[in-house]
Biopython code that builds the backbone (N, CA, C, O; Angstrom):
import numpy as np
from Bio.PDB.StructureBuilder import StructureBuilder

atoms = [
    (1, "MET", "N", (44.467, 5.130, 14.826)),
    (1, "MET", "CA", (44.420, 3.793, 14.065)),
    (1, "MET", "C", (45.294, 3.142, 14.158)),
    (1, "MET", "O", (46.375, 3.624, 14.496)),
    (2, "THR", "N", (45.142, 1.745, 13.880)),
    (2, "THR", "CA", (45.526, 0.618, 14.717)),
    (2, "THR", "C", (45.951, 0.047, 12.714)),
    (2, "THR", "O", (45.516, 0.297, 11.590)),
    (3, "ASP", "N", (46.815, -0.630, 13.226)),
    (3, "ASP", "CA", (47.481, -1.101, 12.515)),
    (3, "ASP", "C", (46.828, -2.632, 11.511)),
    (3, "ASP", "O", (47.588, -3.394, 10.913)),
    (4, "ASP", "N", (45.490, -2.765, 11.540)),
    (4, "ASP", "CA", (44.419, -3.958, 10.579)),
    (4, "ASP", "C", (43.584, -2.682, 10.570)),
    (4, "ASP", "O", (43.134, -2.100, 11.557)),
    (5, "PHE", "N", (43.455, -2.352, 9.309)),
    (5, "PHE", "CA", (42.343, -1.292, 8.321)),
    (5, "PHE", "C", (41.026, -1.681, 8.605)),
    (5, "PHE", "O", (40.161, -0.960, 9.104)),
    (6, "TYR", "N", (40.866, -3.319, 8.130)),
    (6, "TYR", "CA", (40.057, -4.273, 7.810)),
    (6, "TYR", "C", (39.257, -4.211, 9.245)),
    (6, "TYR", "O", (38.346, -3.397, 9.401)),
    (7, "CYS", "N", (39.574, -4.941, 10.076)),
    (7, "CYS", "CA", (38.761, -4.073, 11.551)),
    (7, "CYS", "C", (38.233, -3.077, 12.033)),
    (7, "CYS", "O", (37.044, -2.872, 12.277)),
    (8, "GLU", "N", (39.514, -2.153, 12.245)),
    (8, "GLU", "CA", (38.865, -0.977, 12.390)),
    (8, "GLU", "C", (38.264, 0.145, 11.159)),
    (8, "GLU", "O", (37.694, 1.163, 11.553)),
    (9, "GLN", "N", (38.368, -0.015, 10.208)),
    (9, "GLN", "CA", (37.398, 0.774, 9.281)),
    (9, "GLN", "C", (36.649, -0.182, 8.279)),
    (9, "GLN", "O", (35.419, -0.182, 8.238)),
    (10, "ALA", "N", (37.446, -1.038, 7.431)),
    (10, "ALA", "CA", (36.291, -1.387, 6.838)),
    (10, "ALA", "C", (35.008, -2.311, 7.556)),
    (10, "ALA", "O", (33.923, -1.778, 7.320)),
    (11, "LEU", "N", (34.885, -3.687, 8.451)),
    (11, "LEU", "CA", (33.764, -3.953, 8.865)),
    (11, "LEU", "C", (33.344, -3.387, 9.807)),
    (11, "LEU", "O", (32.252, -3.619, 10.327)),
    (12, "SER", "N", (34.353, -2.353, 10.259)),
    (12, "SER", "CA", (33.668, -1.790, 11.541)),
    (12, "SER", "C", (32.372, -0.533, 10.689)),
    (12, "SER", "O", (31.594, 0.056, 11.439)),
    (13, "GLY", "N", (32.319, -0.329, 9.481)),
    (13, "GLY", "CA", (31.733, 0.622, 8.374)),
    (13, "GLY", "C", (32.567, 1.394, 8.964)),
    (13, "GLY", "O", (33.596, 0.825, 8.601)),
    (14, "LYS", "N", (32.944, 2.307, 9.635)),
    (14, "LYS", "CA", (33.685, 3.612, 9.451)),
    (14, "LYS", "C", (34.112, 3.835, 7.654)),
    (14, "LYS", "O", (33.703, 4.833, 7.062)),
    (15, "THR", "N", (34.543, 3.299, 7.296)),
    (15, "THR", "CA", (35.050, 3.151, 5.837)),
    (15, "THR", "C", (33.479, 2.318, 5.174)),
    (15, "THR", "O", (32.857, 1.392, 5.695)),
    (16, "PRO", "N", (33.146, 3.141, 3.717)),
    (16, "PRO", "CA", (32.211, 2.834, 2.896)),
    (16, "PRO", "C", (32.610, 2.307, 2.016)),
    (16, "PRO", "O", (33.243, 2.722, 1.045)),
    (17, "ILE", "N", (32.111, 0.912, 2.412)),
    (17, "ILE", "CA", (32.838, -0.252, 1.217)),
    (17, "ILE", "C", (31.992, -0.221, 0.062)),
    (17, "ILE", "O", (30.798, -0.010, 0.276)),
    (18, "GLN", "N", (32.313, -0.364, -0.939)),
    (18, "GLN", "CA", (31.622, -1.437, -2.097)),
    (18, "GLN", "C", (31.406, -2.580, -2.335)),
    (18, "GLN", "O", (32.179, -2.873, -3.246)),
    (19, "VAL", "N", (30.492, -3.900, -1.927)),
    (19, "VAL", "CA", (30.725, -4.927, -1.134)),
    (19, "VAL", "C", (30.298, -6.131, -3.085)),
    (19, "VAL", "O", (29.451, -6.157, -3.978)),
    (20, "VAL", "N", (31.411, -6.755, -2.742)),
    (20, "VAL", "CA", (31.435, -8.065, -4.184)),
    (20, "VAL", "C", (30.689, -8.782, -3.744)),
    (20, "VAL", "O", (29.786, -9.260, -4.429)),
    (21, "ALA", "N", (30.868, -9.081, -2.375)),
    (21, "ALA", "CA", (30.562, -10.621, -2.324)),
    (21, "ALA", "C", (30.539, -10.850, -0.434)),
    (21, "ALA", "O", (31.272, -10.223, 0.331)),
    (22, "GLU", "N", (30.009, -11.388, -0.217)),
    (22, "GLU", "CA", (29.534, -11.900, 1.517)),
    (22, "GLU", "C", (28.776, -13.002, 2.119)),
    (22, "GLU", "O", (27.599, -12.960, 1.761)),
    (23, "THR", "N", (29.032, -13.928, 2.871)),
    (23, "THR", "CA", (28.812, -15.481, 3.301)),
    (23, "THR", "C", (28.690, -14.543, 5.174)),
    (23, "THR", "O", (28.850, -13.360, 5.474)),
    (24, "ALA", "N", (28.391, -15.616, 5.919)),
    (24, "ALA", "CA", (28.258, -15.747, 7.055)),
    (24, "ALA", "C", (29.759, -15.220, 7.640)),
    (24, "ALA", "O", (29.570, -14.558, 8.660)),
    (25, "HIS", "N", (31.178, -15.322, 7.294)),
    (25, "HIS", "CA", (32.212, -14.859, 7.372)),
    (25, "HIS", "C", (33.562, -15.185, 7.147)),
    (25, "HIS", "O", (34.562, -15.690, 7.656)),
    (26, "VAL", "N", (32.868, -14.376, 5.613)),
    (26, "VAL", "CA", (33.892, -13.714, 4.359)),
    (26, "VAL", "C", (33.444, -12.944, 4.278)),
    (26, "VAL", "O", (32.341, -12.974, 4.823)),
    (27, "LEU", "N", (33.893, -11.359, 3.448)),
    (27, "LEU", "CA", (33.582, -10.278, 2.843)),
    (27, "LEU", "C", (34.591, -10.156, 2.382)),
    (27, "LEU", "O", (35.717, -10.179, 2.878)),
    (28, "ALA", "N", (33.933, -9.889, 0.508)),
    (28, "ALA", "CA", (34.891, -9.443, -0.063)),
    (28, "ALA", "C", (34.369, -8.015, -0.996)),
    (28, "ALA", "O", (33.223, -8.042, -1.446)),
    (29, "PHE", "N", (35.035, -7.085, -1.197)),
    (29, "PHE", "CA", (34.648, -5.403, -1.439)),
    (29, "PHE", "C", (35.626, -4.868, -2.208)),
    (29, "PHE", "O", (36.768, -4.828, -1.750)),
    (30, "HIS", "N", (35.401, -4.460, -3.265)),
    (30, "HIS", "CA", (36.417, -3.314, -4.028)),
    (30, "HIS", "C", (37.175, -2.694, -2.864)),
    (30, "HIS", "O", (36.893, -2.450, -1.691)),
    (31, "HIS", "N", (38.599, -2.477, -3.890)),
    (31, "HIS", "CA", (39.414, -2.042, -2.272)),
    (31, "HIS", "C", (39.311, -0.935, -2.657)),
    (31, "HIS", "O", (39.103, -0.790, -3.861)),
    (32, "THR", "N", (39.438, 0.501, -1.624)),
    (32, "THR", "CA", (39.376, 1.329, -1.467)),
    (32, "THR", "C", (40.448, 2.962, -2.187)),
    (32, "THR", "O", (40.313, 4.140, -2.518)),
    (33, "ARG", "N", (41.398, 1.925, -2.067)),
    (33, "ARG", "CA", (42.213, 3.083, -3.112)),
    (33, "ARG", "C", (43.152, 1.745, -4.188)),
    (33, "ARG", "O", (44.330, 1.394, -4.129)),
    (34, "PRO", "N", (41.838, 1.202, -5.245)),
    (34, "PRO", "CA", (42.621, 0.669, -6.156)),
    (34, "PRO", "C", (44.040, 0.409, -6.592)),
    (34, "PRO", "O", (44.657, 1.453, -6.803)),
    (35, "PHE", "N", (44.479, -0.301, -6.716)),
    (35, "PHE", "CA", (45.852, -0.351, -7.164)),
    (35, "PHE", "C", (46.168, -0.769, -8.798)),
    (35, "PHE", "O", (47.163, -0.494, -9.470)),
    (36, "TRP", "N", (45.061, -1.463, -9.141)),
    (36, "TRP", "CA", (44.843, -1.999, -10.530)),
    (36, "TRP", "C", (43.327, -1.926, -10.988)),
    (36, "TRP", "O", (42.414, -2.103, -10.181)),
    (37, "PRO", "N", (43.115, -1.662, -12.293)),
    (37, "PRO", "CA", (41.963, -1.703, -12.459)),
    (37, "PRO", "C", (40.443, -2.384, -12.038)),
    (37, "PRO", "O", (39.284, -1.968, -12.018)),
    (38, "VAL", "N", (41.060, -3.541, -11.747)),
    (38, "VAL", "CA", (39.977, -4.330, -11.169)),
    (38, "VAL", "C", (40.434, -5.053, -9.609)),
    (38, "VAL", "O", (40.747, -6.244, -9.622)),
    (39, "HIS", "N", (40.453, -4.396, -8.478)),
    (39, "HIS", "CA", (41.381, -4.421, -6.817)),
    (39, "HIS", "C", (39.940, -4.869, -6.163)),
    (39, "HIS", "O", (39.022, -4.154, -5.761)),
    (40, "ILE", "N", (40.082, -6.547, -6.201)),
    (40, "ILE", "CA", (39.174, -6.865, -4.939)),
    (40, "ILE", "C", (39.640, -7.216, -3.684)),
    (40, "ILE", "O", (40.757, -7.722, -3.581)),
    (41, "VAL", "N", (38.879, -6.999, -2.627)),
    (41, "VAL", "CA", (40.256, -7.694, -0.948)),
    (41, "VAL", "C", (38.725, -8.239, -0.680)),
    (41, "VAL", "O", (37.556, -7.854, -0.673)),
    (42, "VAL", "N", (39.666, -9.575, -0.434)),
    (42, "VAL", "CA", (38.753, -10.961, 0.489)),
    (42, "VAL", "C", (38.929, -10.785, 1.902)),
    (42, "VAL", "O", (40.143, -10.599, 1.972)),
    (43, "VAL", "N", (38.584, -10.741, 2.799)),
    (43, "VAL", "CA", (38.836, -10.415, 4.203)),
    (43, "VAL", "C", (37.939, -12.009, 5.080)),
    (43, "VAL", "O", (37.055, -12.770, 4.689)),
    (44, "PRO", "N", (38.428, -11.952, 5.860)),
    (44, "PRO", "CA", (37.642, -12.948, 7.364)),
    (44, "PRO", "C", (36.972, -11.979, 7.750)),
    (44, "PRO", "O", (37.460, -10.881, 7.484)),
    (45, "LYS", "N", (36.088, -11.990, 8.249)),
    (45, "LYS", "CA", (34.887, -10.940, 9.143)),
    (45, "LYS", "C", (35.719, -11.299, 10.583)),
    (45, "LYS", "O", (35.630, -10.270, 11.252)),
    (46, "ARG", "N", (36.330, -12.102, 11.190)),
    (46, "ARG", "CA", (36.862, -12.397, 12.094)),
    (46, "ARG", "C", (38.072, -11.862, 12.165)),
    (46, "ARG", "O", (38.691, -12.279, 11.185)),
    (47, "HIS", "N", (38.955, -10.935, 13.006)),
    (47, "HIS", "CA", (40.574, -10.936, 13.126)),
    (47, "HIS", "C", (41.409, -12.314, 13.328)),
    (47, "HIS", "O", (41.633, -12.876, 14.400)),
    (48, "ILE", "N", (41.888, -12.793, 11.785)),
    (48, "ILE", "CA", (43.092, -13.315, 11.724)),
    (48, "ILE", "C", (44.236, -12.735, 11.509)),
    (48, "ILE", "O", (44.206, -11.727, 10.803)),
    (49, "PRO", "N", (45.519, -13.186, 12.034)),
    (49, "PRO", "CA", (46.559, -12.138, 11.570)),
    (49, "PRO", "C", (47.339, -12.108, 10.624)),
    (49, "PRO", "O", (48.025, -11.126, 10.344)),
    (50, "SER", "N", (47.334, -13.626, 9.751)),
    (50, "SER", "CA", (48.195, -13.635, 8.649)),
    (50, "SER", "C", (47.656, -14.583, 7.880)),
    (50, "SER", "O", (46.537, -15.071, 8.033)),
    (51, "LEU", "N", (48.752, -14.956, 6.721)),
    (51, "LEU", "CA", (48.403, -16.162, 6.285)),
    (51, "LEU", "C", (49.341, -17.625, 7.245)),
    (51, "LEU", "O", (49.057, -18.821, 7.296)),
    (52, "VAL", "N", (50.591, -16.780, 7.941)),
    (52, "VAL", "CA", (51.554, -17.800, 8.203)),
    (52, "VAL", "C", (51.234, -17.748, 10.106)),
    (52, "VAL", "O", (51.880, -18.415, 10.914)),
    (53, "ASP", "N", (50.188, -16.866, 10.435)),
    (53, "ASP", "CA", (49.861, -16.613, 11.786)),
    (53, "ASP", "C", (48.186, -16.226, 11.898)),
    (53, "ASP", "O", (47.512, -15.202, 11.784)),
    (54, "LEU", "N", (47.972, -17.464, 12.149)),
    (54, "LEU", "CA", (45.988, -17.337, 12.185)),
    (54, "LEU", "C", (45.909, -17.314, 13.604)),
    (54, "LEU", "O", (44.750, -17.429, 14.001)),
    (55, "GLY", "N", (46.813, -17.198, 14.548)),
    (55, "GLY", "CA", (45.691, -16.474, 15.660)),
    (55, "GLY", "C", (44.904, -16.978, 16.255)),
    (55, "GLY", "O", (43.988, -16.303, 15.783)),
    (56, "ASP", "N", (44.164, -17.947, 17.270)),
    (56, "ASP", "CA", (43.589, -18.582, 17.700)),
    (56, "ASP", "C", (42.430, -19.389, 16.689)),
    (56, "ASP", "O", (41.737, -20.345, 17.039)),
    (57, "ALA", "N", (42.428, -18.675, 15.248)),
    (57, "ALA", "CA", (41.281, -19.108, 14.087)),
    (57, "ALA", "C", (42.025, -20.557, 14.179)),
    (57, "ALA", "O", (43.147, -20.917, 14.534)),
    (58, "ASP", "N", (40.678, -21.315, 13.612)),
    (58, "ASP", "CA", (41.059, -22.841, 13.075)),
    (58, "ASP", "C", (41.305, -22.702, 11.592)),
    (58, "ASP", "O", (40.888, -21.695, 11.019)),
    (59, "ILE", "N", (41.798, -23.415, 11.090)),
    (59, "ILE", "CA", (42.617, -23.335, 9.346)),
    (59, "ILE", "C", (40.819, -23.642, 8.338)),
    (59, "ILE", "O", (40.508, -23.351, 7.183)),
    (60, "SER", "N", (40.108, -24.254, 9.338)),
    (60, "SER", "CA", (38.901, -24.496, 7.819)),
    (60, "SER", "C", (38.121, -22.885, 7.777)),
    (60, "SER", "O", (37.260, -22.559, 6.960)),
    (61, "GLU", "N", (38.615, -22.106, 8.760)),
    (61, "GLU", "CA", (38.131, -20.343, 8.274)),
    (61, "GLU", "C", (38.737, -19.601, 7.569)),
    (61, "GLU", "O", (38.249, -18.627, 6.996)),
    (62, "VAL", "N", (40.635, -20.201, 7.482)),
    (62, "VAL", "CA", (41.017, -19.921, 5.663)),
    (62, "VAL", "C", (40.364, -20.311, 4.700)),
    (62, "VAL", "O", (39.948, -19.694, 3.719)),
    (63, "HIS", "N", (40.231, -21.902, 5.147)),
    (63, "HIS", "CA", (39.460, -22.333, 4.104)),
    (63, "HIS", "C", (38.247, -21.803, 3.345)),
    (63, "HIS", "O", (37.949, -21.901, 2.155)),
    (64, "GLN", "N", (37.687, -21.266, 4.281)),
    (64, "GLN", "CA", (35.982, -20.175, 4.003)),
    (64, "GLN", "C", (36.658, -19.351, 2.900)),
    (64, "GLN", "O", (36.372, -19.514, 1.714)),
    (65, "VAL", "N", (37.419, -18.601, 3.260)),
    (65, "VAL", "CA", (38.371, -17.135, 3.198)),
    (65, "VAL", "C", (38.668, -18.168, 1.630)),
    (65, "VAL", "O", (38.121, -18.060, 0.533)),
    (66, "LEU", "N", (39.629, -19.037, 2.046)),
    (66, "LEU", "CA", (40.138, -19.033, 0.437)),
    (66, "LEU", "C", (38.870, -19.622, -0.609)),
    (66, "LEU", "O", (39.276, -19.678, -1.770)),
    (67, "ALA", "N", (37.634, -20.007, -0.469)),
    (67, "ALA", "CA", (36.283, -20.381, -1.273)),
    (67, "ALA", "C", (35.870, -19.327, -2.253)),
    (67, "ALA", "O", (35.733, -19.448, -3.470)),
    (68, "VAL", "N", (35.633, -17.884, -1.225)),
    (68, "VAL", "CA", (35.671, -17.270, -1.593)),
    (68, "VAL", "C", (36.139, -16.350, -2.634)),
    (68, "VAL", "O", (35.392, -15.743, -3.402)),
    (69, "VAL", "N", (37.977, -16.250, -2.609)),
    (69, "VAL", "CA", (38.918, -16.066, -3.046)),
    (69, "VAL", "C", (38.589, -16.790, -4.356)),
    (69, "VAL", "O", (38.446, -15.914, -5.209)),
    (70, "ARG", "N", (38.391, -18.098, -4.933)),
    (70, "ARG", "CA", (38.239, -18.713, -5.599)),
    (70, "ARG", "C", (37.338, -18.175, -6.158)),
    (70, "ARG", "O", (37.690, -17.650, -7.214)),
    (71, "ASP", "N", (36.022, -18.042, -5.846)),
    (71, "ASP", "CA", (34.859, -17.605, -6.645)),
    (71, "ASP", "C", (35.456, -16.100, -7.274)),
    (71, "ASP", "O", (35.354, -15.926, -8.489)),
    (72, "ILE", "N", (35.951, -15.244, -6.595)),
    (72, "ILE", "CA", (35.972, -14.151, -7.102)),
    (72, "ILE", "C", (37.082, -13.912, -8.235)),
    (72, "ILE", "O", (37.147, -13.033, -9.094)),
    (73, "ALA", "N", (37.929, -14.982, -7.952)),
    (73, "ALA", "CA", (38.856, -14.843, -9.147)),
    (73, "ALA", "C", (38.780, -15.578, -10.459)),
    (73, "ALA", "O", (39.504, -15.496, -11.452)),
    (74, "ALA", "N", (37.649, -16.365, -10.196)),
    (74, "ALA", "CA", (36.519, -17.243, -11.196)),
    (74, "ALA", "C", (36.069, -15.817, -11.726)),
    (74, "ALA", "O", (36.516, -15.784, -12.872)),
    (75, "GLN", "N", (35.598, -14.962, -11.548)),
    (75, "GLN", "CA", (34.669, -14.203, -12.104)),
    (75, "GLN", "C", (35.480, -13.208, -12.388)),
    (75, "GLN", "O", (35.067, -12.678, -13.420)),
    (76, "VAL", "N", (36.453, -12.671, -11.983)),
    (76, "VAL", "CA", (37.867, -12.054, -12.115)),
    (76, "VAL", "C", (37.817, -12.470, -13.941)),
    (76, "VAL", "O", (37.625, -11.759, -14.927)),
    (77, "THR", "N", (38.085, -13.919, -13.786)),
    (77, "THR", "CA", (38.748, -14.099, -15.205)),
    (77, "THR", "C", (37.647, -14.233, -16.384)),
    (77, "THR", "O", (37.697, -13.972, -17.586)),
    (78, "ALA", "N", (36.602, -14.762, -15.518)),
    (78, "ALA", "CA", (35.570, -14.834, -16.816)),
    (78, "ALA", "C", (35.512, -13.572, -17.855)),
    (78, "ALA", "O", (35.711, -13.468, -19.065)),
    (79, "GLU", "N", (34.980, -12.249, -16.344)),
    (79, "GLU", "CA", (34.642, -11.186, -16.951)),
    (79, "GLU", "C", (36.333, -10.173, -17.829)),
    (79, "GLU", "O", (36.353, -9.183, -18.560)),
    (80, "HIS", "N", (37.285, -10.898, -17.370)),
    (80, "HIS", "CA", (38.593, -9.973, -18.067)),
    (80, "HIS", "C", (39.672, -10.854, -18.453)),
    (80, "HIS", "O", (40.844, -10.478, -18.480)),
    (81, "GLY", "N", (39.278, -12.066, -18.762)),
    (81, "GLY", "CA", (40.467, -12.879, -19.427)),
    (81, "GLY", "C", (41.426, -13.015, -18.076)),
    (81, "GLY", "O", (42.106, -14.022, -18.278)),
    (82, "THR", "N", (41.654, -12.650, -17.249)),
    (82, "THR", "CA", (42.824, -12.872, -16.334)),
    (82, "THR", "C", (43.001, -12.467, -14.981)),
    (82, "THR", "O", (42.644, -11.294, -14.866)),
    (83, "ALA", "N", (43.417, -12.968, -13.878)),
    (83, "ALA", "CA", (43.090, -12.070, -12.705)),
    (83, "ALA", "C", (44.674, -12.819, -11.598)),
    (83, "ALA", "O", (45.149, -13.938, -11.792)),
    (84, "ARG", "N", (44.998, -12.168, -10.899)),
    (84, "ARG", "CA", (46.086, -12.311, -10.307)),
    (84, "ARG", "C", (45.404, -12.228, -8.390)),
    (84, "ARG", "O", (44.554, -11.433, -7.991)),
    (85, "VAL", "N", (46.212, -13.449, -7.430)),
    (85, "VAL", "CA", (45.790, -13.577, -6.160)),
    (85, "VAL", "C", (47.191, -12.887, -5.626)),
    (85, "VAL", "O", (48.265, -12.923, -6.225)),
    (86, "LEU", "N", (46.925, -12.243, -4.345)),
    (86, "LEU", "CA", (47.944, -12.108, -3.370)),
    (86, "LEU", "C", (47.075, -11.790, -2.537)),
    (86, "LEU", "O", (45.887, -11.469, -2.566)),
    (87, "THR", "N", (48.388, -12.024, -1.277)),
    (87, "THR", "CA", (48.734, -11.819, 0.209)),
    (87, "THR", "C", (50.131, -11.231, 0.661)),
    (87, "THR", "O", (51.270, -11.432, 0.239)),
    (88, "ASN", "N", (49.667, -10.485, 1.602)),
    (88, "ASN", "CA", (51.083, -9.966, 1.805)),
    (88, "ASN", "C", (51.553, -10.628, 3.573)),
    (88, "ASN", "O", (50.652, -11.026, 4.312)),
    (89, "LEU", "N", (52.868, -10.648, 3.982)),
    (89, "LEU", "CA", (53.728, -10.964, 5.142)),
    (89, "LEU", "C", (54.417, -10.323, 5.079)),
    (89, "LEU", "O", (54.986, -9.666, 4.207)),
    (90, "GLY", "N", (54.459, -10.567, 6.897)),
    (90, "GLY", "CA", (55.520, -9.264, 7.134)),
    (90, "GLY", "C", (55.625, -8.069, 6.903)),
    (90, "GLY", "O", (54.593, -7.418, 7.063)),
    (91, "ALA", "N", (56.783, -7.375, 6.483)),
    (91, "ALA", "CA", (56.725, -6.072, 6.725)),
    (91, "ALA", "C", (55.624, -5.449, 5.061)),
    (91, "ALA", "O", (55.062, -4.358, 4.971)),
    (92, "TYR", "N", (55.635, -6.455, 4.095)),
    (92, "TYR", "CA", (54.484, -6.140, 3.381)),
    (92, "TYR", "C", (53.596, -6.277, 3.359)),
    (92, "TYR", "O", (53.188, -6.501, 2.219)),
    (93, "GLN", "N", (52.585, -6.282, 4.391)),
    (93, "GLN", "CA", (51.295, -6.293, 5.225)),
    (93, "GLN", "C", (51.514, -5.199, 5.757)),
    (93, "GLN", "O", (52.363, -4.878, 6.588)),
    (94, "ASP", "N", (50.351, -4.347, 5.023)),
    (94, "ASP", "CA", (49.979, -3.023, 6.221)),
    (94, "ASP", "C", (49.297, -3.175, 7.305)),
    (94, "ASP", "O", (49.481, -2.943, 8.500)),
    (95, "SER", "N", (48.078, -3.817, 6.354)),
    (95, "SER", "CA", (47.163, -4.027, 7.173)),
    (95, "SER", "C", (47.357, -5.275, 8.121)),
    (95, "SER", "O", (47.627, -6.209, 7.366)),
    (96, "LYS", "N", (47.348, -5.567, 8.976)),
    (96, "LYS", "CA", (47.803, -7.082, 9.823)),
    (96, "LYS", "C", (46.487, -7.640, 10.596)),
    (96, "LYS", "O", (46.190, -7.744, 11.786)),
    (97, "HIS", "N", (45.668, -8.032, 9.060)),
    (97, "HIS", "CA", (44.483, -8.801, 9.291)),
    (97, "HIS", "C", (44.678, -9.479, 7.567)),
    (97, "HIS", "O", (44.970, -8.968, 6.486)),
    (98, "LEU", "N", (44.294, -11.076, 8.092)),
    (98, "LEU", "CA", (44.355, -11.839, 6.611)),
    (98, "LEU", "C", (43.625, -11.016, 5.975)),
    (98, "LEU", "O", (42.598, -10.467, 6.373)),
    (99, "HIS", "N", (44.566, -10.839, 4.169)),
    (99, "HIS", "CA", (43.418, -10.751, 3.305)),
    (99, "HIS", "C", (44.002, -10.847, 1.816)),
    (99, "HIS", "O", (45.231, -10.791, 1.766)),
    (100, "PHE", "N", (43.403, -10.967, 0.728)),
    (100, "PHE", "CA", (43.831, -11.401, -0.476)),
    (100, "PHE", "C", (43.236, -10.231, -1.239)),
    (100, "PHE", "O", (42.202, -9.589, -1.058)),
    (101, "HIS", "N", (44.254, -10.140, -2.198)),
    (101, "HIS", "CA", (44.258, -9.008, -3.113)),
    (101, "HIS", "C", (43.641, -9.855, -3.996)),
    (101, "HIS", "O", (43.891, -11.019, -3.686)),
    (102, "VAL", "N", (42.665, -9.732, -5.346)),
    (102, "VAL", "CA", (42.110, -10.284, -6.828)),
    (102, "VAL", "C", (41.894, -9.540, -7.183)),
    (102, "VAL", "O", (40.865, -8.967, -6.824)),
    (103, "ASN", "N", (42.990, -8.853, -8.459)),
    (103, "ASN", "CA", (42.675, -8.231, -9.078)),
    (103, "ASN", "C", (43.608, -8.365, -10.809)),
    (103, "ASN", "O", (44.442, -9.178, -11.208)),
    (104, "SER", "N", (43.080, -7.376, -11.347)),
    (104, "SER", "CA", (43.200, -8.044, -13.204)),
    (104, "SER", "C", (43.958, -6.301, -13.509)),
    (104, "SER", "O", (43.677, -5.239, -12.955)),
    (105, "GLY", "N", (44.934, -6.588, -14.556)),
    (105, "GLY", "CA", (44.621, -4.757, -15.424)),
    (105, "GLY", "C", (46.430, -4.903, -14.970)),
    (105, "GLY", "O", (46.872, -5.956, -14.511)),
    (106, "GLU", "N", (47.250, -3.745, -15.182)),
    (106, "GLU", "CA", (48.732, -2.727, -15.258)),
    (106, "GLU", "C", (48.496, -1.974, -13.998)),
    (106, "GLU", "O", (47.523, -1.221, -13.956)),
    (107, "PRO", "N", (49.006, -2.050, -13.325)),
    (107, "PRO", "CA", (49.362, -1.125, -12.246)),
    (107, "PRO", "C", (48.828, 0.344, -12.239)),
    (107, "PRO", "O", (49.462, 1.023, -13.046)),
    (108, "LEU", "N", (48.017, 0.930, -11.686)),
    (108, "LEU", "CA", (47.160, 2.157, -11.430)),
    (108, "LEU", "C", (48.283, 3.395, -11.854)),
    (108, "LEU", "O", (48.069, 4.115, -12.829)),
    (109, "ARG", "N", (49.565, 3.553, -10.948)),
    (109, "ARG", "CA", (50.402, 3.861, -10.161)),
    (109, "ARG", "C", (51.561, 3.013, -9.785)),
    (109, "ARG", "O", (51.430, 1.794, -9.679)),
    (110, "HIS", "N", (52.745, 3.647, -9.570)),
    (110, "HIS", "CA", (54.029, 3.077, -8.953)),
    (110, "HIS", "C", (54.026, 2.855, -7.528)),
    (110, "HIS", "O", (53.439, 3.766, -6.944)),
    (111, "GLY", "N", (54.489, 1.940, -6.753)),
    (111, "GLY", "CA", (54.622, 1.815, -5.798)),
    (111, "GLY", "C", (53.710, 2.208, -4.701)),
    (111, "GLY", "O", (54.018, 1.981, -3.531)),
]
sb = StructureBuilder()
sb.init_structure("model")
sb.init_model(0)
sb.init_chain("A")
sb.init_seg("    ")
for serial, (resi, resn, name, xyz) in enumerate(atoms, 1):
    if name == "N":
        sb.init_residue(resn, " ", resi, " ")
    sb.init_atom(name, np.array(xyz, "f"), 0.0, 1.0, " ", f" {name:<3s}", serial, name[0])
structure = sb.get_structure()
């Protein structure tokens, strides 16, 4: 497997996912190994390396991802009273595909 879980597994259908929201260009789903009680991942369907490296993508594609992040964060906040939105870069970014974590609650495990 490469270092892009989202293209290789989630978007390809190799790993089953529980979809939360989907548009023509964006997919949001429950994390397959959640770190928080509420842990939703939002990804572009097209490969974009990261927030600081858009590859050949246009900024409008990032705007489409952020629109879904905003909607999911609003839903999580309405349901749980609080939410976090997180993206990782560099060595912190395990999967080299732009993705945002929308989460709520205390960590389920350490590290």
